[in-house]
Each structure stands twice: as structure tokens, then as C-alpha cells.
FIKOLZA-1660 file (N, C-alpha, C; in steps of 0.1 Angstrom, whole numbers, plus 5000, padded with zeros to 4 digits):
% residues 120
   i   px   py   pz ch aa at
   1 3885 8109 8250  A  M  N
   1 3897 8111 8254  A  M CA
   1 3895 8121 8266  A  M  C
   2 3903 8117 8278  A  S  N
   2 3903 8124 8288  A  S CA
   2 3913 8135 8288  A  S  C
   3 3911 8148 8295  A  R  N
   3 3918 8160 8295  A  R CA
   3 3925 8159 8307  A  R  C
   4 3938 8162 8306  A  R  N
   4 3946 8160 8318  A  R CA
   4 3944 8174 8326  A  R  C
   5 3945 8173 8340  A  P  N
   5 3943 8185 8348  A  P CA
   5 3953 8195 8346  A  P  C
   6 3951 8208 8350  A  N  N
   6 3959 8219 8346  A  N CA
   6 3973 8217 8354  A  N  C
   7 3972 8212 8366  A  W  N
   7 3985 8210 8375  A  W CA
   7 3994 8201 8367  A  W  C
   8 3989 8192 8359  A  A  N
   8 3998 8182 8351  A  A CA
   8 4005 8188 8342  A  A  C
   9 4005 8201 8339  A  Q  N
   9 4013 8208 8330  A  Q CA
   9 4024 8214 8337  A  Q  C
  10 4023 8215 8351  A  E  N
  10 4034 8223 8358  A  E CA
  10 4045 8214 8361  A  E  C
  11 4057 8220 8362  A  G  N
  11 4068 8214 8366  A  G CA
  11 4072 8203 8357  A  G  C
  12 4078 8193 8362  A  E  N
  12 4086 8183 8352  A  E CA
  12 4079 8170 8357  A  E  C
  13 4078 8161 8345  A  D  N
  13 4074 8147 8349  A  D CA
  13 4082 8140 8359  A  D  C
  14 4075 8135 8369  A  P  N
  14 4083 8128 8378  A  P CA
  14 4088 8113 8373  A  P  C
  15 4097 8106 8379  A  D  N
  15 4099 8094 8374  A  D CA
  15 4087 8084 8376  A  D  C
  16 4085 8077 8365  A  Y  N
  16 4072 8071 8364  A  Y CA
  16 4071 8061 8375  A  Y  C
  17 4082 8055 8381  A  R  N
  17 4080 8046 8392  A  R CA
  17 4074 8053 8405  A  R  C
  18 4076 8066 8407  A  F  N
  18 4070 8072 8418  A  F CA
  18 4055 8076 8415  A  F  C
  19 4052 8079 8404  A  S  N
  19 4038 8080 8399  A  S CA
  19 4031 8067 8401  A  S  C
  20 4037 8055 8397  A  L  N
  20 4031 8043 8399  A  L CA
  20 4029 8040 8413  A  L  C
  21 4039 8042 8422  A  A  N
  21 4036 8040 8436  A  A CA
  21 4026 8048 8442  A  A  C
  22 4024 8061 8436  A  N  N
  22 4013 8069 8442  A  N CA
  22 4000 8063 8438  A  N  C
  23 4000 8057 8425  A  E  N
  23 3987 8051 8420  A  E CA
  23 3984 8037 8428  A  E  C
  24 3993 8030 8431  A  R  N
  24 3991 8020 8439  A  R CA
  24 3986 8022 8454  A  R  C
  25 3991 8034 8459  A  T  N
  25 3987 8038 8472  A  T CA
  25 3970 8043 8469  A  T  C
  26 3968 8050 8460  A  F  N
  26 3954 8054 8458  A  F CA
  26 3945 8040 8454  A  F  C
  27 3949 8031 8450  A  L  N
  27 3942 8020 8448  A  L CA
  27 3941 8011 8460  A  L  C
  28 3949 8011 8469  A  A  N
  28 3948 8004 8482  A  A CA
  28 3937 8013 8489  A  A  C
  29 3938 8026 8489  A  W  N
  29 3928 8032 8496  A  W CA
  29 3913 8030 8490  A  W  C
  30 3914 8028 8477  A  A  N
  30 3899 8024 8471  A  A CA
  30 3895 8012 8475  A  A  C
  31 3904 8002 8477  A  R  N
  31 3901 7988 8484  A  R CA
  31 3896 7991 8499  A  R  C
  32 3901 8000 8504  A  T  N
  32 3898 8002 8518  A  T CA
  32 3883 8008 8519  A  T  C
  33 3880 8016 8506  A  V  N
  33 3866 8024 8507  A  V CA
  33 3856 8012 8504  A  V  C
  34 3859 8002 8494  A  L  N
  34 3852 7991 8490  A  L CA
  34 3848 7982 8504  A  L  C
  35 3858 7980 8510  A  A  N
  35 3857 7972 8523  A  A CA
  35 3848 7979 8534  A  A  C
  36 3849 7991 8534  A  L  N
  36 3840 7998 8543  A  L CA
  36 3825 7995 8539  A  L  C
  37 3824 7999 8525  A  L  N
  37 3812 7997 8521  A  L CA
  37 3805 7983 8523  A  L  C
  38 3813 7973 8520  A  A  N
  38 3809 7961 8523  A  A CA
  38 3806 7957 8540  A  A  C
  39 3814 7963 8549  A  G  N
  39 3811 7963 8560  A  G CA
  39 3798 7970 8565  A  G  C
  40 3796 7982 8558  A  A  N
  40 3782 7988 8559  A  A CA
  40 3770 7980 8557  A  A  C
  41 3772 7973 8545  A  V  N
  41 3760 7965 8540  A  V CA
  41 3759 7952 8549  A  V  C
  42 3769 7948 8554  A  A  N
  42 3769 7937 8564  A  A CA
  42 3762 7940 8577  A  A  C
  43 3768 7951 8583  A  V  N
  43 3762 7956 8596  A  V CA
  43 3747 7960 8593  A  V  C
  44 3744 7968 8585  A  G  N
  44 3733 7974 8582  A  G CA
  44 3721 7963 8578  A  G  C
  45 3725 7953 8571  A  S  N
  45 3714 7944 8567  A  S CA
  45 3716 7929 8570  A  S  C
  46 3727 7924 8571  A  L  N
  46 3730 7910 8572  A  L CA
  46 3731 7904 8585  A  L  C
  47 3735 7911 8595  A  L  N
  47 3736 7908 8609  A  L CA
  47 3723 7906 8616  A  L  C
  48 3722 7896 8624  A  P  N
  48 3709 7893 8630  A  P CA
  48 3703 7905 8638  A  P  C
  49 3690 7906 8639  A  E  N
  49 3685 7917 8646  A  E CA
  49 3690 7918 8660  A  E  C
  50 3693 7930 8664  A  F  N
  50 3698 7933 8678  A  F CA
  50 3685 7937 8686  A  F  C
  51 3687 7938 8700  A  R  N
  51 3675 7944 8705  A  R CA
  51 3672 7958 8703  A  R  C
  52 3683 7964 8701  A  D  N
  52 3681 7979 8696  A  D CA
  52 3686 7978 8681  A  D  C
  53 3677 7978 8672  A  H  N
  53 3681 7977 8658  A  H CA
  53 3687 7990 8653  A  H  C
  54 3683 8001 8659  A  W  N
  54 3691 8014 8655  A  W CA
  54 3705 8015 8657  A  W  C
  55 3711 8006 8665  A  V  N
  55 3726 8006 8667  A  V CA
  55 3732 8001 8655  A  V  C
  56 3727 7990 8650  A  G  N
  56 3734 7984 8638  A  G CA
  56 3731 7994 8625  A  G  C
  57 3721 7999 8625  A  T  N
  57 3718 8009 8615  A  T CA
  57 3728 8020 8614  A  T  C
  58 3728 8026 8628  A  A  N
  58 3736 8037 8628  A  A CA
  58 3752 8035 8625  A  A  C
  59 3755 8023 8629  A  L  N
  59 3769 8017 8625  A  L CA
  59 3771 8016 8611  A  L  C
  60 3761 8010 8605  A  G  N
  60 3762 8009 8590  A  G CA
  60 3763 8022 8582  A  G  C
  61 3754 8031 8587  A  I  N
  61 3754 8044 8581  A  I CA
  61 3768 8051 8584  A  I  C
  62 3773 8050 8595  A  G  N
  62 3786 8056 8598  A  G CA
  62 3797 8051 8590  A  G  C
  63 3796 8037 8587  A  L  N
  63 3807 8031 8579  A  L CA
  63 3803 8035 8563  A  L  C
  64 3792 8036 8560  A  A  N
  64 3790 8041 8546  A  A CA
  64 3794 8056 8544  A  A  C
  65 3792 8064 8555  A  L  N
  65 3798 8079 8553  A  L CA
  65 3811 8079 8555  A  L  C
  66 3818 8071 8562  A  S  N
  66 3832 8071 8562  A  S CA
  66 3838 8067 8547  A  S  C
  67 3830 8057 8541  A  A  N
  67 3835 8054 8528  A  A CA
  67 3833 8065 8518  A  A  C
  68 3822 8072 8519  A  L  N
  68 3820 8084 8511  A  L CA
  68 3830 8094 8513  A  L  C
  69 3834 8098 8526  A  V  N
  69 3844 8108 8527  A  V CA
  69 3857 8105 8522  A  V  C
  70 3862 8091 8525  A  L  N
  70 3874 8087 8522  A  L CA
  70 3875 8087 8506  A  L  C
  71 3864 8083 8500  A  S  N
  71 3866 8081 8486  A  S CA
  71 3866 8096 8479  A  S  C
  72 3862 8108 8484  A  L  N
  72 3863 8119 8478  A  L CA
  72 3877 8125 8483  A  L  C
  73 3883 8120 8495  A  R  N
  73 3896 8125 8499  A  R CA
  73 3908 8119 8492  A  R  C
  74 3906 8105 8487  A  I  N
  74 3918 8099 8482  A  I CA
  74 3922 8104 8469  A  I  C
  75 3912 8109 8460  A  Y  N
  75 3917 8115 8448  A  Y CA
  75 3924 8128 8451  A  Y  C
  76 3919 8136 8460  A  R  N
  76 3927 8148 8463  A  R CA
  76 3940 8147 8468  A  R  C
  77 3943 8135 8478  A  Q  N
  77 3955 8131 8482  A  Q CA
  77 3965 8127 8469  A  Q  C
  78 3960 8118 8461  A  W  N
  78 3967 8113 8449  A  W CA
  78 3972 8125 8441  A  W  C
  79 3962 8135 8438  A  A  N
  79 3966 8145 8429  A  A CA
  79 3977 8156 8436  A  A  C
  80 3974 8158 8449  A  A  N
  80 3984 8166 8457  A  A CA
  80 3999 8159 8457  A  A  C
  81 3999 8146 8458  A  N  N
  81 4012 8139 8458  A  N CA
  81 4018 8142 8444  A  N  C
  82 4009 8140 8434  A  E  N
  82 4015 8141 8419  A  E CA
  82 4020 8155 8417  A  E  C
  83 4012 8164 8422  A  R  N
  83 4017 8179 8421  A  R CA
  83 4029 8182 8426  A  R  C
  84 4030 8176 8440  A  A  N
  84 4044 8180 8448  A  A CA
  84 4054 8172 8441  A  A  C
  85 4053 8161 8435  A  M  N
  85 4063 8154 8428  A  M CA
  85 4067 8160 8416  A  M  C
  86 4058 8167 8408  A  R  N
  86 4062 8174 8397  A  R CA
  86 4070 8186 8401  A  R  C
  87 4067 8193 8411  A  M  N
  87 4074 8205 8417  A  M CA
  87 4085 8203 8424  A  M  C
  88 4090 8190 8425  A  S  N
  88 4102 8186 8434  A  S CA
  88 4099 8190 8448  A  S  C
  89 4088 8191 8453  A  A  N
  89 4084 8196 8468  A  A CA
  89 4081 8183 8477  A  A  C
  90 4081 8186 8487  A  A  N
  90 4078 8176 8499  A  A CA
  90 4063 8172 8497  A  A  C
  91 4061 8159 8499  A  L  N
  91 4049 8153 8498  A  L CA
  91 4039 8158 8509  A  L  C
  92 4027 8162 8507  A  P  N
  92 4017 8169 8517  A  P CA
  92 4014 8159 8528  A  P  C
  93 4013 8163 8540  A  F  N
  93 4009 8154 8550  A  F CA
  93 3993 8150 8547  A  F  C
  94 3991 8137 8548  A  P  N
  94 3979 8133 8547  A  P CA
  94 3968 8134 8559  A  P  C
  95 3963 8146 8561  A  S  N
  95 3956 8150 8574  A  S CA
  95 3944 8142 8575  A  S  C
  96 3938 8135 8564  A  H  N
  96 3925 8126 8566  A  H CA
  96 3928 8115 8574  A  H  C
  97 3941 8109 8574  A  L  N
  97 3945 8098 8583  A  L CA
  97 3941 8098 8598  A  L  C
  98 3941 8110 8604  A  R  N
  98 3938 8111 8617  A  R CA
  98 3922 8109 8619  A  R  C
  99 3916 8115 8610  A  V  N
  99 3901 8114 8612  A  V CA
  99 3896 8101 8607  A  V  C
 100 3902 8094 8600  A  F  N
 100 3899 8083 8594  A  F CA
 100 3902 8071 8606  A  F  C
 101 3913 8072 8613  A  A  N
 101 3916 8064 8623  A  A CA
 101 3906 8066 8634  A  A  C
 102 3902 8078 8637  A  A  N
 102 3893 8079 8647  A  A CA
 102 3881 8074 8645  A  A  C
 103 3875 8075 8632  A  A  N
 103 3863 8069 8628  A  A CA
 103 3863 8053 8628  A  A  C
 104 3873 8047 8625  A  L  N
 104 3875 8034 8627  A  L CA
 104 3875 8031 8640  A  L  C
 105 3881 8038 8650  A  G  N
 105 3880 8033 8663  A  G CA
 105 3866 8036 8670  A  G  C
 106 3860 8046 8666  A  L  N
 106 3846 8046 8669  A  L CA
 106 3838 8034 8666  A  L  C
 107 3840 8030 8653  A  A  N
 107 3833 8018 8648  A  A CA
 107 3837 8005 8657  A  A  C
 108 3848 8003 8659  A  A  N
 108 3853 7992 8667  A  A CA
 108 3847 7993 8680  A  A  C
 109 3845 8006 8687  A  V  N
 109 3839 8004 8699  A  V CA
 109 3824 8001 8698  A  V  C
 110 3820 8006 8688  A  A  N
 110 3805 8004 8686  A  A CA
 110 3802 7989 8685  A  A  C
 111 3811 7982 8678  A  V  N
 111 3810 7968 8675  A  V CA
 111 3812 7961 8688  A  V  C
 112 3821 7965 8696  A  V  N
 112 3822 7957 8709  A  V CA
 112 3810 7960 8718  A  V  C
 113 3804 7971 8718  A  V  N
 113 3791 7975 8726  A  V CA
 113 3780 7968 8720  A  V  C
 114 3779 7966 8706  A  I  N
 114 3768 7957 8702  A  I CA
 114 3769 7942 8705  A  I  C
 115 3783 7936 8705  A  V  N
 115 3783 7923 8710  A  V CA
 115 3782 7920 8724  A  V  C
 116 3785 7931 8732  A  V  N
 116 3784 7928 8746  A  V CA
 116 3769 7929 8750  A  V  C
 117 3762 7939 8745  A  V  N
 117 3749 7940 8747  A  V CA
 117 3740 7930 8742  A  V  C
 118 3742 7925 8731  A  D  N
 118 3736 7913 8725  A  D CA
 118 3738 7901 8732  A  D  C
 119 3748 7899 8738  A  T  N
 119 3751 7886 8745  A  T CA
 119 3744 7887 8761  A  T  C
 120 3740 7899 8765  A  L  N
 120 3735 7899 8778  A  L CA
 120 3720 7896 8779  A  L  C
% end
């Protein structure tokens, strides 16, 4: 039997629909983590060899690290949202989105560079 966190004893239980929506958001982020891991495996091992193999390896490692950081962050965001709902407070700003968007942008630039260099 799992023990509820201490913050779950604070405030009042929110409307279950809001908790379920928060859980669906958590699960959507979990699917994103799985997609990042799949991308890391694909880039790191399944793509044909590039002239500079380290570029594909670095991109795979970057995607895997992004998945790791995001997986650690999504639980904290879910818990912060639950805590705020229990206390009838505003939901906290998800600061990890800015970093996550920047990491995905860097990955996209790396893929473009890889494709362009590989076709030359």
C-alpha cells in the first residue's frame, strides 16, 4: 500500500475532474519522454553511419538526457499543480517548458545539420 505525500493532507480535496485532468497532462508528458527515448535510440544506433559518427551519438545522448530531465520534472509539476488545487491557489508556471523547447530546437538544428552534411 502506498503512502500519500504530506502535501496531500493539506487544504481540501479538489474536484476530481481537475485531478484527472492534471493526471492526463502528466501522462501526456510521460509519452513525450518515451518518444524522446525512442528518438535517442533511433539516432544513436539505427540511423546509417554519418561521416562524423560523433554527431549522431551526441544527438542521441542529448535526447536521452532531455528525456531524463523531463521525466524528473513532470512529477514535480504534477505534484505542484495538485498542491495548488488543494490550497485553492493559482497553478504554478511550468518553467521547464522554456528549457524543454530550447532543447528540442537545438535537436532540430542538429538534425538539419546532419542531413545537410550527410548529403554533401
